[in-house]
C-alpha positions as CSV (number, residue, x, y, z in Angstrom):
1,M,9.7,-56.2,-35.4
2,D,11.9,-58.5,-37.5
3,I,10.6,-57.0,-40.7
4,M,11.5,-53.5,-39.5
5,M,15.0,-54.6,-38.5
6,H,15.4,-56.4,-41.8
7,A,14.4,-53.3,-43.7
8,T,16.7,-51.1,-41.6
9,C,19.6,-53.4,-42.4
10,W,18.9,-53.3,-46.1
11,T,18.6,-49.5,-46.0
12,L,21.9,-49.2,-44.1
13,L,23.5,-51.5,-46.6
14,F,22.2,-49.5,-49.6
15,W,23.4,-46.2,-48.3
16,T,26.8,-47.6,-47.3
17,T,27.2,-49.1,-50.8
18,L,26.1,-45.8,-52.3
19,A,28.6,-43.9,-50.1
20,V,31.4,-46.1,-51.3
21,V,30.5,-46.6,-54.9
22,V,29.6,-43.1,-55.9
23,P,32.9,-41.5,-54.9
24,V,34.7,-44.3,-56.7
25,I,32.7,-43.7,-59.9
26,I,33.2,-39.9,-59.6
27,T,37.0,-40.4,-59.1
28,L,37.2,-42.7,-62.1
29,W,35.2,-40.4,-64.3
30,C,37.4,-37.4,-63.3
31,S,40.5,-39.5,-64.0
32,V,39.3,-40.4,-67.5
33,Q,38.3,-36.8,-68.2
34,R,41.7,-35.6,-67.0
35,S,43.5,-38.2,-69.2
36,K,41.5,-37.1,-72.2
37,R,42.2,-33.4,-71.4
38,K,45.9,-34.2,-71.0
39,I,46.1,-35.9,-74.4
40,H,44.2,-33.1,-76.1
41,M,46.3,-30.4,-74.5
42,K,49.5,-32.3,-75.4
43,D,48.6,-32.4,-79.0
44,F,47.7,-28.7,-78.9
45,F,51.0,-27.8,-77.3
46,R,52.9,-29.8,-79.9
47,K,51.4,-27.8,-82.7
48,S,51.7,-24.4,-81.0
49,K,54.5,-21.9,-81.5
50,H,54.4,-21.0,-77.8
51,G,56.2,-23.1,-75.2
52,W,53.0,-23.7,-73.1
53,H,53.2,-25.3,-69.7
54,C,50.1,-26.2,-67.7
55,T,49.8,-25.5,-64.0
56,D,47.0,-26.3,-61.5
57,L,48.0,-23.4,-59.3
58,F,50.0,-20.3,-60.1
59,N,52.6,-19.4,-57.4
60,K,51.9,-15.6,-57.6
61,P,48.9,-13.4,-58.5
62,T,48.4,-14.0,-62.2
63,Y,46.1,-12.5,-64.9
64,C,45.0,-13.8,-68.2
65,C,46.7,-11.9,-71.1
66,V,43.5,-12.3,-73.2
67,C,40.5,-11.6,-70.9
68,Q,42.6,-9.8,-68.3
69,Q,40.8,-11.7,-65.5
70,H,42.5,-13.1,-62.4
71,I,43.2,-16.8,-62.8
72,L,44.4,-19.5,-60.4
73,Q,45.2,-22.2,-63.0
74,G,45.9,-22.3,-66.7
75,A,48.9,-22.2,-68.9
76,V,52.1,-20.1,-69.2
77,C,54.5,-19.8,-72.0
78,D,58.1,-20.6,-70.8
79,C,59.6,-18.5,-73.6
80,C,57.7,-15.2,-73.5
81,G,55.7,-15.4,-70.2
82,V,52.2,-15.0,-71.7
83,C,49.6,-16.5,-69.4
84,A,46.1,-17.6,-70.2
85,D,43.3,-19.7,-68.7
86,E,42.1,-22.8,-70.5
87,T,39.1,-21.1,-72.2
88,C,41.3,-18.3,-73.7
89,L,44.3,-20.5,-74.6
90,R,43.5,-21.0,-78.3
91,R,42.8,-17.3,-78.7
92,A,46.1,-16.4,-76.9
93,D,48.0,-18.8,-79.2
94,R,46.6,-17.1,-82.3
95,S,46.7,-13.5,-81.3
96,L,49.9,-13.2,-79.1
97,V,53.2,-13.6,-80.8
98,C,55.9,-15.6,-78.9
99,K,59.6,-14.9,-78.6
100,E,61.1,-15.2,-82.1
101,I,64.3,-17.3,-82.3
102,M,65.2,-15.8,-85.7
103,A,64.1,-12.4,-87.0
104,P,65.7,-9.5,-89.0
105,S,67.1,-6.5,-87.2
106,R,65.9,-2.9,-87.5
107,T,67.3,-0.7,-90.2
108,D,70.0,0.6,-87.8
109,G,71.1,-3.0,-87.1
110,T,69.7,-3.1,-83.5
111,L,67.0,-5.2,-81.9
112,A,63.6,-3.8,-80.9
113,H,62.0,-4.5,-77.5
114,R,59.5,-7.3,-77.5
115,W,56.9,-6.3,-74.9
116,V,54.5,-8.6,-73.0
117,R,51.9,-6.9,-70.9
118,G,51.2,-7.9,-67.3
119,N,52.4,-10.6,-64.9
120,V,55.8,-9.0,-64.4
121,P,58.2,-10.7,-61.9
122,L,57.7,-9.9,-58.3
123,C,59.7,-6.9,-57.0
124,S,60.3,-5.6,-60.5
125,V,61.4,-2.0,-60.9
126,C,60.3,0.4,-63.6
127,A,63.2,1.4,-65.8
128,V,61.9,5.1,-66.0
129,C,60.6,6.1,-62.6
130,K,62.4,3.4,-60.5
131,E,59.2,2.5,-58.7
132,Q,57.9,-1.0,-58.2
133,C,56.0,-2.5,-61.2
134,G,53.1,-5.0,-61.1
135,N,51.7,-3.9,-57.7
136,Q,48.2,-3.3,-58.9
137,P,45.5,-6.0,-58.8
138,K,45.0,-6.1,-62.5
139,L,46.8,-6.9,-65.8
140,C,49.3,-4.0,-66.0
141,D,52.8,-2.8,-66.9
142,F,55.2,-4.3,-69.5
143,R,58.2,-6.6,-69.6
144,C,60.6,-7.1,-72.5
145,V,61.1,-10.8,-73.2
146,W,64.8,-10.2,-74.3
147,C,66.4,-7.8,-71.9
148,Q,63.8,-8.4,-69.0
149,T,63.3,-4.6,-68.6
150,T,60.0,-3.7,-66.9
151,V,58.2,-0.4,-67.2
152,H,54.9,1.1,-66.1
153,D,52.1,1.6,-68.7
154,D,52.3,5.3,-68.3
155,C,56.2,5.4,-68.3
156,K,56.6,3.3,-71.4
157,P,56.6,6.3,-73.8
158,S,59.4,8.0,-71.8
159,L,62.0,5.2,-72.2
160,S,65.4,6.8,-72.8
161,D,66.4,4.4,-75.5
162,G,63.0,4.3,-77.1
163,E,62.4,0.8,-78.6
164,R,66.0,-0.2,-78.8
165,C,66.8,-3.5,-76.9
166,E,70.3,-4.2,-75.6
167,L,69.5,-7.7,-74.5
168,G,70.1,-6.8,-70.8
169,E,72.7,-8.2,-68.4
170,F,73.3,-11.4,-70.3
171,R,73.8,-9.9,-73.7
172,S,77.1,-11.7,-74.0
173,L,75.4,-15.1,-73.5
174,I,72.3,-14.6,-75.7
175,I,72.2,-15.5,-79.4
176,P,70.2,-12.5,-80.9
177,P,67.5,-13.4,-83.4
178,H,69.0,-11.2,-86.0
179,Y,72.3,-13.1,-85.8
180,L,70.6,-16.4,-86.8
181,H,68.7,-14.5,-89.5
182,H,71.9,-13.3,-91.1
183,V,73.5,-16.8,-90.8
184,N,70.5,-18.2,-92.6
185,K,71.0,-15.6,-95.4
186,L,74.7,-16.5,-95.9
187,R,75.6,-18.0,-99.3
188,R,79.0,-19.2,-98.0
189,R,78.9,-20.6,-94.5
190,H,82.5,-20.2,-93.2
191,P,83.9,-19.5,-89.7
192,D,85.3,-16.2,-90.9
193,E,81.8,-15.1,-91.9
194,Y,80.5,-16.0,-88.4
195,S,83.2,-14.0,-86.8
196,K,82.2,-10.9,-88.9
197,L,78.6,-11.3,-87.9
198,A,79.6,-11.8,-84.2
199,S,81.2,-8.3,-84.2
200,A,77.7,-6.8,-84.2
201,C,77.0,-8.7,-81.0
202,G,79.6,-6.8,-79.0
203,S,83.1,-7.7,-77.7
204,G,83.4,-10.7,-75.5
205,W,80.4,-12.4,-77.0
206,T,80.4,-16.0,-75.7
207,P,77.0,-17.6,-76.4
208,V,75.9,-20.4,-74.1
209,L,73.9,-23.6,-74.9
210,V,71.9,-25.2,-72.1
211,L,71.5,-29.0,-72.3
212,A,69.3,-30.4,-69.5
213,N,68.5,-34.0,-68.6
214,T,64.9,-33.9,-67.2
215,R,65.3,-37.4,-65.7
216,S,68.4,-36.6,-63.6
217,G,68.5,-36.8,-59.8
218,N,65.7,-34.7,-58.3
219,N,63.8,-34.0,-61.6
220,M,64.5,-30.3,-61.6
221,G,65.5,-30.3,-65.3
222,E,62.1,-29.4,-66.7
223,A,61.6,-26.3,-64.4
224,L,65.2,-25.2,-65.3
225,L,64.5,-25.4,-69.0
226,G,61.6,-23.0,-68.7
227,E,63.6,-20.5,-66.6
228,F,66.5,-20.5,-69.1
229,R,64.1,-20.2,-72.1
230,T,62.7,-17.0,-70.4
231,I,66.2,-15.4,-70.3
232,L,67.9,-16.8,-73.3
233,N,66.9,-17.4,-76.9
234,P,64.8,-20.6,-76.8
235,V,67.0,-22.0,-79.6
236,Q,69.8,-22.2,-77.1
237,V,68.0,-24.5,-74.7
238,F,67.7,-28.2,-75.3
239,D,65.9,-31.1,-73.5
240,L,68.1,-34.1,-73.9
241,S,65.1,-36.4,-73.5
242,E,63.9,-35.1,-76.8
243,L,67.1,-34.4,-78.7
244,P,70.5,-36.1,-78.2
245,P,73.5,-33.9,-77.5
246,S,75.1,-34.8,-80.8
247,K,72.4,-32.9,-82.6
248,A,72.1,-30.1,-80.1
249,L,75.8,-29.4,-80.4
250,Q,75.6,-28.8,-84.1
251,L,74.4,-25.3,-83.3
252,C,78.1,-24.7,-82.3
253,T,79.0,-25.0,-86.0
254,L,76.9,-21.9,-86.8
255,L,78.7,-19.7,-84.1
256,P,82.2,-18.2,-84.0
257,P,84.9,-20.8,-83.4
258,G,86.0,-21.2,-79.8
259,S,83.3,-18.9,-78.4
260,V,80.6,-21.3,-77.3
261,R,80.0,-22.5,-73.7
262,V,77.8,-25.4,-72.9
263,L,75.9,-25.6,-69.6
264,V,75.1,-29.3,-68.8
265,C,72.2,-29.6,-66.3
266,G,72.4,-33.2,-65.1
267,G,74.5,-35.8,-63.3
268,D,77.9,-37.2,-64.2
269,G,76.4,-39.6,-66.7
270,T,74.8,-36.7,-68.6
271,V,78.1,-34.9,-68.6
272,G,79.8,-38.0,-70.1
273,W,77.1,-38.2,-72.7
274,V,77.8,-34.6,-73.8
275,L,81.6,-35.1,-73.8
276,D,81.2,-38.2,-76.0
277,A,79.2,-36.1,-78.4
278,I,82.0,-33.5,-78.4
279,D,84.5,-36.2,-79.2
280,T,82.3,-37.1,-82.2
281,M,82.6,-33.5,-83.4
282,K,86.4,-33.9,-83.4
283,L,86.0,-37.0,-85.5
284,K,84.0,-35.0,-88.0
285,G,86.8,-32.4,-88.3
286,Q,84.9,-29.8,-86.3
287,D,87.7,-29.2,-83.7
288,Q,87.6,-25.4,-84.1
289,F,83.9,-25.4,-82.9
290,I,84.5,-27.4,-79.7
291,P,82.7,-25.7,-76.8
292,R,83.8,-25.2,-73.2
293,V,81.6,-27.3,-70.7
294,M,80.2,-26.2,-67.4
295,I,78.1,-28.3,-65.0
296,L,74.9,-27.6,-63.1
297,P,74.7,-30.7,-60.9
298,L,71.3,-32.4,-60.8
299,G,72.4,-36.0,-60.3
300,T,73.0,-38.1,-57.2
301,G,76.8,-38.2,-56.9
302,N,78.0,-35.2,-58.9
303,D,81.7,-35.9,-58.2
304,L,82.9,-34.3,-61.4
305,S,80.9,-31.1,-60.6
306,N,82.4,-31.1,-57.1
307,S,86.0,-31.5,-58.5
308,L,85.4,-28.5,-60.8
309,G,84.1,-26.2,-58.0
310,W,80.4,-26.3,-58.9
311,G,79.3,-28.1,-55.7
312,S,77.8,-31.5,-55.0
313,G,74.2,-30.8,-56.0
314,Y,71.8,-28.0,-57.2
315,A,68.4,-27.7,-55.5
316,G,67.4,-24.2,-56.6
317,E,69.3,-22.5,-53.8
318,I,70.6,-19.9,-56.3
319,P,68.6,-18.3,-59.1
320,V,69.4,-19.1,-62.7
321,E,70.6,-15.5,-63.2
322,Q,73.4,-16.3,-60.8
323,V,74.2,-19.5,-62.6
324,L,74.6,-17.5,-65.8
325,R,76.8,-15.0,-64.0
326,N,79.0,-17.9,-62.8
327,I,79.5,-18.9,-66.5
328,L,80.8,-15.4,-67.2
329,E,83.3,-15.6,-64.3
330,A,84.5,-19.2,-64.8
331,E,88.0,-20.0,-66.1
332,V,88.8,-22.7,-68.8
333,V,90.8,-25.8,-67.7
334,K,91.7,-29.0,-69.4
335,M,90.5,-32.4,-68.2
336,D,91.9,-35.8,-69.1
337,R,89.5,-38.4,-70.6
338,W,90.3,-42.0,-70.6
339,K,89.5,-45.1,-72.8
340,V,88.4,-48.2,-70.9
341,Q,88.8,-51.3,-73.1
342,V,87.2,-54.6,-71.8
343,A,88.3,-57.7,-73.6
344,S,86.3,-60.8,-72.4
345,K,88.3,-64.0,-71.9
346,G,87.8,-66.6,-74.7
347,L,85.9,-64.2,-77.1
348,Y,88.9,-63.5,-79.3
349,F,86.9,-62.8,-82.4
350,R,84.6,-60.3,-80.8
351,K,85.4,-56.6,-80.6
352,P,86.4,-55.5,-77.1
353,K,83.9,-53.3,-75.2
354,V,85.1,-49.7,-75.3
355,L,83.9,-47.1,-72.8
356,S,84.9,-43.5,-72.0
357,M,85.9,-42.5,-68.5
358,N,85.9,-39.1,-66.9
359,N,85.6,-39.8,-63.2
360,Y,86.6,-43.3,-62.1
361,F,86.5,-47.0,-62.8
362,S,85.9,-49.5,-60.0
363,V,85.4,-53.2,-59.4
364,G,84.1,-54.3,-56.0
365,P,81.5,-53.2,-53.4
366,D,80.9,-49.7,-54.7
367,A,80.2,-51.1,-58.2
368,L,77.9,-53.7,-56.6
369,M,75.9,-51.0,-54.9
370,A,75.6,-49.1,-58.2
371,L,74.6,-52.2,-60.0
372,N,71.8,-53.0,-57.5
373,F,70.6,-49.4,-57.6
374,H,70.6,-49.3,-61.4
375,T,68.7,-52.6,-61.6
376,H,65.9,-51.4,-59.3
377,R,65.7,-48.0,-60.9
378,E,65.1,-49.5,-64.3
379,K,62.2,-51.5,-62.8
380,T,60.6,-48.6,-60.9
381,P,62.0,-45.3,-62.2
382,S,59.2,-43.2,-60.6
383,F,60.4,-44.2,-57.1
384,F,63.9,-42.8,-57.7
385,S,62.9,-39.2,-58.2
386,S,64.7,-37.6,-55.2
387,R,68.4,-37.2,-54.5
388,I,67.7,-38.1,-50.8
389,I,65.9,-41.3,-51.7
390,N,68.6,-42.3,-54.1
391,K,71.3,-41.9,-51.4
392,A,69.2,-43.8,-48.9
393,V,68.9,-46.7,-51.3
394,Y,72.6,-46.7,-51.8
395,F,73.1,-46.8,-48.0
396,M,70.7,-49.8,-47.8
397,Y,72.6,-51.8,-50.4
398,G,75.9,-50.9,-48.8
399,T,74.6,-52.1,-45.4
400,K,73.5,-55.4,-47.0
401,D,77.0,-55.9,-48.6
402,C,78.7,-55.4,-45.2
403,L,76.9,-58.6,-44.1
404,V,77.1,-60.6,-47.3
405,Q,80.6,-59.6,-48.6
406,E,80.0,-60.7,-52.2
407,C,83.3,-59.3,-53.4
408,K,85.7,-60.8,-50.8
409,D,89.0,-62.3,-51.9
410,L,89.3,-59.9,-54.8
411,D,93.1,-60.1,-54.6
412,K,92.9,-63.8,-55.5
413,R,90.7,-63.2,-58.5
414,I,92.4,-60.2,-60.1
415,E,95.8,-59.0,-61.2
416,L,96.8,-55.3,-61.3
417,E,99.5,-53.7,-63.5
418,L,100.5,-50.0,-63.3
419,D,102.5,-48.8,-66.4
420,G,103.4,-52.5,-67.1
421,E,104.6,-53.2,-63.5
422,R,102.8,-55.9,-61.5
423,V,101.5,-54.7,-58.1
424,A,101.1,-57.0,-55.2
425,L,97.6,-56.7,-53.7
426,P,96.7,-57.0,-50.0
427,S,93.5,-58.7,-49.0
428,L,91.0,-56.3,-50.8
429,E,87.4,-56.4,-51.8
430,G,87.5,-53.5,-54.3
431,I,89.9,-51.5,-56.6
432,I,89.1,-47.9,-57.6
433,V,90.9,-46.1,-60.5
434,C,90.3,-42.3,-60.2
435,N,90.8,-39.4,-62.6
436,I,89.3,-36.7,-60.4
437,G,89.7,-35.6,-56.8
438,Y,86.2,-36.6,-55.6
439,W,84.6,-40.0,-55.3
440,G,81.4,-41.5,-53.7
441,G,79.3,-38.4,-53.6
442,G,81.9,-35.9,-52.2
443,C,84.8,-37.8,-50.6
444,R,88.4,-36.8,-51.5
445,L,89.7,-40.3,-51.9
446,W,93.3,-39.9,-52.8
447,E,94.2,-37.0,-50.5
448,G,93.0,-38.8,-47.4
449,M,93.1,-37.5,-43.8
450,G,95.2,-37.4,-40.7
451,D,99.0,-37.9,-41.0
452,E,98.6,-39.6,-44.4
453,L,97.7,-36.5,-46.4
454,Y,98.8,-36.7,-50.1
455,P,99.2,-33.9,-52.6
456,P,95.8,-33.0,-54.3
457,T,95.1,-34.6,-57.7
458,R,95.1,-32.8,-61.0
459,L,92.7,-33.2,-63.9
460,D,95.2,-32.6,-66.7
461,D,98.4,-34.4,-65.9
462,G,97.7,-37.7,-67.7
463,L,97.9,-39.7,-64.5
464,L,95.4,-42.0,-62.7
465,E,95.2,-42.7,-59.0
466,V,94.6,-46.3,-58.0
467,V,93.4,-47.2,-54.5
468,G,91.9,-50.3,-52.8
469,V,89.2,-50.8,-50.2
470,F,88.6,-53.6,-47.8
471,G,84.8,-53.7,-48.2
472,S,81.6,-51.7,-48.0
473,F,82.2,-50.8,-44.3
474,H,85.6,-49.5,-45.2
475,C,84.0,-47.4,-48.0
476,A,81.6,-45.9,-45.4
477,Q,84.5,-45.1,-43.1
478,I,86.4,-43.3,-45.9
479,Q,83.3,-41.2,-46.7
480,V,82.9,-40.0,-43.1
481,K,86.6,-39.4,-42.8
482,M,87.4,-42.1,-40.3
483,A,89.8,-44.1,-42.5
484,N,92.0,-43.8,-45.6
485,P,92.0,-46.0,-48.7
486,V,94.9,-48.3,-49.6
487,R,96.9,-46.3,-52.0
488,L,98.3,-48.6,-54.7
489,G,99.9,-46.0,-56.9
490,Q,99.6,-43.6,-59.9
491,A,100.1,-44.5,-63.5
492,H,99.6,-43.5,-67.1
493,T,98.2,-46.9,-68.1
494,V,96.3,-49.3,-65.8
495,R,95.7,-53.0,-66.6
496,L,93.5,-55.4,-64.7
497,V,93.0,-59.1,-65.4
498,L,90.0,-60.7,-63.9
499,K,90.9,-64.4,-63.8
500,T,87.8,-66.1,-62.4
501,S,84.1,-65.6,-61.6
502,R,81.9,-62.6,-62.4
503,M,82.4,-59.3,-60.6
504,P,80.4,-56.0,-60.6
505,M,82.2,-53.1,-62.4
506,Q,81.3,-49.5,-63.1
507,V,82.6,-46.6,-65.2
508,D,81.3,-43.2,-64.0
509,G,78.3,-44.7,-62.3
510,E,77.2,-47.0,-65.2
511,P,77.5,-50.5,-63.8
512,W,77.5,-54.0,-65.2
513,A,78.4,-57.6,-64.2
514,Q,81.5,-58.8,-65.9
515,G,83.0,-62.3,-66.4
516,P,86.7,-63.1,-66.8
517,C,88.4,-60.4,-68.9
518,T,91.2,-58.0,-69.3
519,I,90.6,-54.3,-68.7
520,T,93.0,-51.7,-70.1
521,I,92.7,-48.0,-69.2
522,T,94.6,-45.6,-71.5
523,H,94.6,-41.9,-72.1
524,K,92.0,-40.9,-74.8
525,T,91.8,-37.1,-75.1
526,Q,91.3,-33.8,-73.1
527,A,88.2,-31.8,-72.7
528,F,87.8,-28.1,-72.1
529,M,85.9,-27.6,-68.9
530,L,84.9,-24.5,-66.9
531,Y,86.3,-24.3,-63.4
532,H,84.8,-22.1,-60.6
533,S,87.6,-21.4,-58.2
534,A,85.6,-19.2,-55.9
535,E,83.1,-21.9,-55.1
536,Q,83.4,-23.8,-51.8
537,T,82.7,-27.4,-52.0
538,D,80.4,-29.2,-49.5
539,D,83.0,-31.0,-47.4
540,D,85.5,-28.0,-47.0
541,D,86.0,-26.6,-43.6
542,D,85.1,-22.9,-43.2
543,E,88.6,-21.9,-42.2
544,S,90.4,-23.7,-45.0
545,S,87.9,-23.4,-47.9
546,T,89.9,-20.8,-49.8
547,S,93.3,-22.6,-49.6
548,E,91.8,-26.0,-50.4
549,A,89.9,-24.6,-53.4
550,E,93.2,-23.1,-54.7
551,S,95.1,-26.3,-54.1
552,S,92.6,-28.5,-55.8
553,A,92.5,-26.3,-59.0
554,P,93.4,-28.4,-62.0
555,H,96.1,-26.0,-63.2
556,D,98.3,-25.5,-60.2
557,S,98.4,-28.7,-58.2
558,P,101.5,-30.8,-59.1
559,K,101.5,-34.5,-58.2
560,P,104.2,-37.1,-58.4
561,A,104.5,-39.4,-61.4
562,G,105.2,-43.1,-61.7
563,P,103.4,-46.3,-60.6
564,A,105.3,-46.6,-57.4
565,S,104.9,-43.0,-56.3
566,A,102.4,-43.9,-53.5
567,R,102.0,-47.4,-52.4
568,A,100.7,-48.6,-49.1
């Protein structure tokens, strides 16, 4: 009996161990094979002329462009839309030509359609018979990769314009491949020559460059890059994780002066990075090629985007086609940029730290929250991949500071001067110097609420708004419209002297801890931005959205001057 029980126990132990160990071994083996496959595919994609992107499950019925079989997973080219399963991928790469970024035009100077068969977008309509395309369960019908025209197999010979491609709805934003071909053939590269070539692209040609930060906010950058490459010339779309904006913007020097518009997909930090690169172009004497900048907000705060009418965050609620239409409708405005000079006390022989400011500078609790957030994001970047999670972490650090009050007695540690005039400070924990109307992820800081409403701020008047806060809890009250900040005044030049201890500081969301120093904020330059006056921002009331959008426009909102124009 004992022997039988002993044998049963060993049998049970064996099968239990087997049930645990075998799945673990299989999982590890699959993981190793997946890693090897990923490395192999990455090397293949790097050498390919297509913009391949792997997917484990297509989001619509998809057919391989080589074997014409229905596939659930495989690879799709972001540029031309060719799809292939893994076994046909190399054959597709060899036999199917991708969208050419540079090619000669036809003899009549026009561009020919570049057709790709099958996998047309859902609800596509035939350009000839006006019936729905792609509704058969097989690889069928054609799409032009330039003008996005779709046509049935049988209707293709009956196209009214034959093989002539007009580049579709966004012809005024697309750089045609024949334009770059002609530029490459020029013996003398001069702006006048570019203007002559641009005449063949039609009147009102304003090519757009898309610069996306794939690490911003909710990590939508990579998907957006693919969608823009589908519509535009792939040479117009740049991933800032692979190429810095200073190099991407050199394409502006091959286009007609003053015609280029740049769409920055990212947060306020990404926008500042691009604007710094534009300033570098000015230093190189390339002023005539300076582009106009529009923002597609992918970051966490997006206060600059909100101030320019583009909203507080993009989560795919409108298609990229509508984003491109917004570029065509936007108006050009000027925005002040500021130089923040930080001279540390006692380091007289060291160069002062110089930063560029677009949004705001602050010292105190909001800078402390940004510093804590930034420190933890550097340690575990994968955790901070959602805009909601980022804001929740900010809330957690703000709640912590309400209890600890690390920045109290700021008025005893710091001196403030506006246009050379000393300002007496109440008992504050933070000082915020604003250039734009929004702060803290969508709060109109200077205008306030209730009976203390102030005129809206402007982006182009050369004035800064300076306010104070009593702590993290006061910041939270301001954001939910339960309190107003302490308005200290407006000025052309702001000077702060930190006399003792270390304090958290930030410029446009980039925080650091700073010891005793002198901070001087002076006007640097102006940038050309695109303003969307028709867009309603997130915190506008339904009834007053139109009037507020008009009053917050950078070009028609006067505000008083002088350091003592608004003091609490």
